[in-house]
C-alpha positions in Angstrom: 0.2 62.2 10.1 -3.5 62.7 9.9 -5.4 65.6 11.5 -6.9 64.7 14.9 -10.4 66.0 14.2 -10.6 67.1 10.5 -11.9 64.4 8.2 -9.6 62.9 5.6 -9.7 59.7 3.6 -7.8 56.8 5.2 -5.5 57.0 2.2 -5.2 58.9 -1.0 -7.4 61.5 -2.8 -10.4 63.3 -1.3 -12.4 66.2 -2.7 -16.0 67.4 -2.4 -17.9 66.7 0.8 -21.3 65.3 -0.2 -24.4 63.5 1.1 -24.1 65.5 4.4 -27.0 64.5 6.6 -28.1 63.9 10.2 -29.9 60.5 9.9 -31.0 58.1 12.6 -28.8 59.6 15.4 -25.7 59.8 13.2 -24.1 62.4 11.1 -23.2 60.9 7.7 -20.7 62.6 5.5 -19.7 61.2 2.2 -16.9 62.5 0.0 -15.5 62.3 -3.5 -12.7 59.8 -3.3 -10.1 58.1 -5.5 -8.9 55.2 -3.4 -5.8 54.2 -5.4 -3.6 57.3 -5.8 -3.0 60.8 -4.4 -4.6 62.4 -7.4 -8.0 62.7 -9.0 -9.3 59.6 -10.8 -12.5 57.5 -11.1 -14.8 58.9 -8.5 -16.1 56.8 -5.6 -18.1 57.9 -2.6 -16.1 57.5 0.6 -18.2 57.5 3.8 -17.7 58.5 7.4 -20.1 58.8 10.4 -20.0 60.8 13.6 -22.0 61.3 16.8 -20.6 64.8 17.4 -19.2 66.2 14.1 -15.6 66.0 15.4 -14.9 62.3 15.9 -15.3 60.5 12.6 -15.5 56.7 12.0 -14.5 55.5 8.5 -17.3 53.4 6.9 -15.5 52.4 3.7 -16.7 53.1 0.2 -20.4 53.6 -0.2 -20.8 54.1 -4.0 -18.6 52.9 -6.8 -19.1 52.6 -10.6 -21.2 49.6 -11.3 -23.7 50.5 -14.1 -23.4 51.5 -17.7 -24.6 55.0 -16.8 -21.9 55.5 -14.1 -19.2 53.3 -15.5 -16.5 56.0 -15.1 -17.5 57.7 -11.9 -20.0 58.6 -9.2 -19.6 62.4 -9.0 -20.9 64.7 -6.3 -24.5 64.8 -4.9 -26.6 64.9 -1.8 -28.6 62.9 0.7 -32.2 63.0 1.9 -34.3 61.0 4.4 -37.5 59.7 2.8 -39.8 57.3 4.7 -37.0 56.5 7.2 -34.7 55.5 4.3 -31.6 57.3 3.0 -31.8 58.5 -0.6 -28.5 59.4 -2.2 -28.5 61.5 -5.4 -25.4 61.8 -7.5 -24.0 62.6 -11.0 -23.3 59.5 -13.0 -20.4 59.7 -15.5 -19.4 57.9 -18.7 -16.3 58.8 -20.6 -16.7 59.6 -24.3 -13.5 57.6 -24.8 -11.3 56.0 -22.1 -7.6 56.8 -22.1 -5.9 53.5 -23.0 -2.8 54.5 -20.9 -4.9 55.3 -17.8 -8.5 54.0 -17.6 -9.3 56.5 -14.8 -9.0 59.5 -17.2 -10.6 60.4 -20.6 -8.5 60.0 -23.7 -6.8 63.3 -24.8 -9.3 65.5 -26.6 -12.4 63.7 -25.2 -14.7 64.6 -22.4 -17.5 62.7 -20.5 -21.3 62.6 -20.5 -23.1 63.3 -17.2 -26.5 62.1 -16.1 -28.2 62.1 -12.6 -28.9 59.0 -10.7 -29.9 57.8 -7.2 -29.6 54.9 -4.8 -31.8 54.0 -1.8 -30.4 52.5 1.5 -32.6 51.1 4.3 -30.1 52.1 7.0 -27.5 54.5 5.6 -24.7 52.0 5.9 -25.5 49.4 3.3 -25.7 50.4 -0.4 -26.5 47.9 -3.1 -24.6 49.3 -6.0 -25.7 46.4 -8.3 -29.4 46.4 -7.7 -30.5 49.7 -6.1 -29.2 52.4 -8.5 -31.5 54.1 -10.9 -31.1 56.7 -13.6 -33.4 59.7 -12.9 -32.3 62.4 -15.4 -30.6 61.2 -18.5 -27.8 62.9 -20.5 -29.0 66.1 -22.1 -29.0 66.1 -25.9 -27.8 69.1 -27.9 -30.3 72.0 -27.6 -31.9 70.8 -24.4 -32.0 72.7 -21.2 -28.6 71.6 -19.8 -25.1 70.9 -21.0 -24.5 67.2 -21.9 -21.1 67.2 -20.1 -21.2 70.0 -17.5 -24.5 69.3 -15.6 -23.9 67.9 -12.2 -24.0 68.1 -8.3 -27.7 67.5 -7.5 -28.7 69.1 -4.2 -32.1 67.9 -3.0 -34.4 69.2 -0.3 -38.1 69.0 0.7 -40.3 72.0 1.1 -43.9 71.4 2.3 -45.2 68.5 0.2 -42.7 68.8 -2.7 -39.1 67.7 -3.3 -36.7 70.1 -5.0 -33.4 69.6 -6.8 -30.9 72.2 -8.0 -28.3 71.3 -10.6 -25.1 73.0 -11.7 -24.9 73.6 -15.4 -23.7 76.0 -18.2 -25.1 77.5 -21.4 -23.9 79.2 -24.5 -24.9 82.8 -24.7 -25.5 85.1 -27.7 -21.8 85.9 -27.9 -20.9 82.2 -28.1 -19.4 82.3 -24.6 -20.3 79.8 -21.8 -21.9 81.1 -18.6 -23.0 79.3 -15.5 -26.7 78.5 -14.9 -28.7 76.6 -12.3 -31.4 74.1 -13.2 -34.4 73.3 -11.0 -36.4 70.1 -10.8 -39.4 69.0 -8.7 -40.8 65.7 -7.6 -43.7 64.5 -5.5 -42.1 61.1 -4.6 -38.3 61.9 -4.6 -37.8 59.5 -7.5 -39.6 60.9 -10.6 -38.2 64.3 -11.4 -39.6 67.0 -13.7 -37.8 70.1 -15.1 -39.2 73.3 -13.6 -37.0 76.4 -14.3 -33.5 77.8 -14.7 -31.5 80.7 -13.4 -29.1 82.7 -15.6 -29.3 86.1 -13.9 -25.6 86.9 -13.4 -22.3 86.2 -15.0 -19.5 84.7 -12.8 -17.3 82.1 -14.4 -18.6 79.5 -16.9 -19.9 76.8 -14.6 -21.5 77.0 -11.1 -20.6 73.8 -9.2 -22.1 72.5 -6.1 -25.1 74.8 -5.7 -27.0 74.8 -2.4 -30.1 76.8 -1.6 -31.5 77.1 2.0 -33.2 79.5 4.4 -31.7 80.9 7.6 -33.7 83.4 9.8 -36.3 83.9 7.0 -33.5 84.8 4.6 -32.8 82.6 1.5 -29.1 82.0 0.9 -27.2 80.6 -2.1 -23.8 78.9 -1.9 -22.1 77.8 -5.1 -18.6 77.4 -6.5 -18.1 79.2 -9.9 -15.4 77.8 -12.1 -12.9 79.9 -14.1 -13.6 83.3 -12.7 -10.2 84.7 -13.5 -9.4 85.2 -9.9 -5.8 85.0 -8.5 -4.5 81.7 -7.3 -7.0 78.9 -7.9 -9.3 79.6 -10.9 -12.4 78.6 -8.9 -13.7 79.6 -5.5 -16.7 79.0 -3.2 -19.2 82.0 -3.0 -22.1 82.9 -0.8 -24.9 85.4 -1.2 -28.4 86.3 -0.2 -31.3 85.4 -2.5 -35.0 85.0 -2.9 -36.3 81.7 -4.0 -39.9 81.2 -4.9 -40.8 77.5 -4.4 -44.0 77.9 -6.3 -42.3 78.3 -9.7 -38.7 77.7 -8.8 -37.7 81.3 -9.6 -34.5 82.5 -8.1 -33.3 86.1 -7.6 -29.8 86.9 -6.2 -30.1 89.9 -4.0 -26.6 90.4 -2.5 -23.0 90.4 -3.5 -21.5 87.1 -4.5 -18.8 87.1 -1.7 -16.1 84.6 -0.9 -17.3 82.0 1.6 -13.8 81.8 3.1 -11.1 84.4 2.4 -8.3 81.8 2.7 -9.4 80.8 -0.8 -8.4 77.1 -0.3 -11.9 76.0 0.3 -14.1 74.6 -2.4 -17.4 72.7 -3.0 -19.0 73.2 0.4 -22.3 71.5 1.4 -24.8 72.3 4.1 -27.2 70.3 6.2 -29.3 70.7 9.3 -27.7 69.5 12.6 -29.3 67.8 15.5 -30.2 71.2 17.1 -31.8 72.5 13.9 -28.9 74.8 12.9 -27.8 75.2 9.3 -24.2 74.0 9.1 -21.6 73.4 6.3 -18.3 71.8 5.6 -16.0 72.3 2.7 -13.1 70.7 0.9 -9.7 72.2 1.6 -7.5 71.9 -1.6 -4.0 70.7 -1.0 -1.2 71.1 -3.6 1.0 68.4 -2.0 0.1 65.2 -0.3 0.8 64.7 3.4 3.7 62.4 4.2 1.1 59.9 5.6 -0.1 59.3 2.0 -3.3 61.3 1.9 -4.4 64.5 0.2 -7.3 66.8 0.8 -9.3 67.3 4.0 -12.7 68.6 5.2 -13.1 71.7 7.3 -14.5 71.9 10.7 -18.3 72.2 10.6 -19.5 75.9 10.7 -22.8 77.4 11.7 -24.5 79.8 9.2 -26.5 82.6 10.8 -28.1 85.7 9.4 -28.0 88.8 11.6 -28.1 92.6 11.0 -28.5 92.0 7.3 -25.2 90.0 7.1 -24.3 86.3 6.8 -22.0 85.0 9.6 -20.3 81.6 9.5 -18.9 80.6 12.9 -17.3 77.5 14.3 -19.7 74.7 15.4 -20.1 74.5 19.2 -19.2 70.8 19.2 -15.7 71.8 17.9 -15.3 74.8 20.2 -16.2 72.7 23.3 -13.2 70.5 22.7 -10.6 73.1 23.6 -10.9 74.0 27.2 -7.5 73.1 28.7 -5.2 76.1 29.0 -1.7 75.6 27.6 1.5 77.7 27.5 3.1 76.3 24.3 2.1 75.7 20.7 2.9 72.2 19.4 2.5 71.5 15.7 1.4 68.0 16.4 -1.4 69.0 18.7 -4.8 70.4 17.8 -5.6 73.6 19.6 -7.5 76.9 19.8 -5.7 80.2 20.0 -7.6 83.4 21.1 -6.3 86.9 20.6 -7.5 90.4 20.0 -5.4 92.3 17.5 -5.2 96.1 17.3 -3.7 98.0 14.4 -0.1 97.0 13.9 -0.4 93.8 16.0 0.8 90.4 14.8 0.9 86.8 15.9 3.1 84.2 14.2 2.0 80.7 14.8 4.6 78.2 13.7 5.7 80.3 10.8 2.2 81.4 9.8 2.1 85.1 10.1 -1.1 87.0 11.0 -1.3 90.8 11.1 -4.0 93.4 11.5 -4.1 96.8 9.6 -7.7 97.7 8.8 -8.1 94.1 7.6 -6.7 90.7 8.6 -3.5 89.9 6.6 -1.8 86.6 6.5 1.5 85.3 5.1 2.0 81.5 4.8 5.1 81.7 2.6 7.2 79.8 5.2 4.6 77.0 5.7 3.3 76.3 2.2 4.3 74.1 -0.8 3.1 75.7 -3.9 4.3 78.3 -6.4 0.8 79.0 -7.9 -1.7 79.2 -5.1 -1.9 82.3 -3.0 0.6 82.7 -0.1 -0.5 86.2 1.1 -4.2 86.8 1.7 -6.4 89.3 3.4 -10.0 89.7 4.6 -12.3 92.6 3.8 -11.9 95.7 5.9 -12.9 95.3 9.6 -13.1 97.9 12.4 -11.9 95.5 15.1 -10.1 92.1 15.1 -11.1 89.5 17.6 -9.8 86.1 16.5 -10.6 82.5 17.4 -7.9 80.4 15.6 -8.2 76.6 15.3 -5.2 74.6 14.3 -5.0 70.9 13.4 -2.5 68.9 11.3 -2.1 70.7 7.9 -4.9 73.2 8.5 -5.5 76.5 10.3 -9.0 78.1 10.5 -9.4 81.8 11.6 -12.8 83.0 12.7 -12.9 86.8 12.7 -15.3 88.6 15.0 -17.4 85.6 15.8 -17.8 84.6 12.2 -18.1 87.9 10.4 -15.4 86.5 8.1 -13.5 83.2 8.0 -10.0 82.7 6.6 -8.7 79.1 6.4 -5.5 77.8 4.9 -3.6 74.6 4.2 -0.2 74.7 6.0 2.8 72.4 6.0 5.7 71.8 8.4 4.6 74.2 11.1 7.3 74.9 13.8 6.7 74.5 17.5 6.7 78.2 18.1 4.4 81.1 18.7 5.3 84.8 18.8 3.3 87.9 19.2 3.5 91.6 20.2 0.2 91.3 22.0 -1.6 88.9 24.4 -3.0 85.5 23.4 -4.3 82.3 25.0 -3.9 78.7 23.9 -6.3 75.9 24.7 -5.9 72.2 23.9 -8.3 69.3 24.1 
């Protein structure tokens, strides 16, 4: 079955959430989508809308390959409102050679070329894929500022009278090793873009996917998803850090630790936007090793509010989600979305349907009994904490744990949860 409130595709594959925007009284959320199988393939943009960030309406496929420059996929990107119209920016992909046995993949030993493109919609619902697409940044040639294959994920925003774009890319260093870099572009009209600067200040993996730069409480913050970082489990994880960004010359400085965005380590490729109340919020893709029995794979997290307080970044559940769960309950049912509240002391535990949570100077979880993978992590833990107040949100195939009002978050994909809940301390259950 599908989750009640977490966004999934109607069928088949979903990955990065993209084009996240509040536009003309609706939240629009697009996502990377392969509509034919439960695996990655030629990327389309799926589309859903919501009035409240919890009840989503499927709007079908917004973008699909239709031009020579995006013949093999419309990769990730972002949305912007310009003169009451919706501008979508995306990475357009062409395979170097198509696999004759599967046209949705490159031929063995070949890769793809990536450029950046855009499309304009008058209302955010209708997208003319044949007549409204335009190429804005062509494929880089050897020796230019970006990689011809691995330059993607345009995130666009406006500051004062200028539009800005950050792109994920990579470069070859003096040791002949690839490292991640960010590319910055500017525009005065949101259609003609000019290279401004790059950032290569740290080493973390060899490609920094889905970068996002924004300001909360006068503090600049960077989110990105470095690839191939040699971490346990998945080789790539979403990270967050404080930064300083000078819009005058597009100069970036990372000022904090590059911490995990979510310590469950299933999340990837998050994207932020501003909600109706002016809060900075984000959602992310939860990676699933096995498809649900209802023939879909991959889902999007609940929206989370990013705040900056006491020199620390907090990410807490969005109030639209929390307000759903007000009805007290006495039982946990694996088919019912719910919220569980508990305060763990050292040595305490709570076991929710086979998902074990313990506290011993950090939050420790064990999902061995409710997971279907031999490679991804089954036992995880948060950084050290001196107390452990938990708000736990469960929905079909996902559990999200908010520690100390968003000091840390730990979210996991789960399967075949039992209708049981056990603990050696008190807890409360709330349903919708």
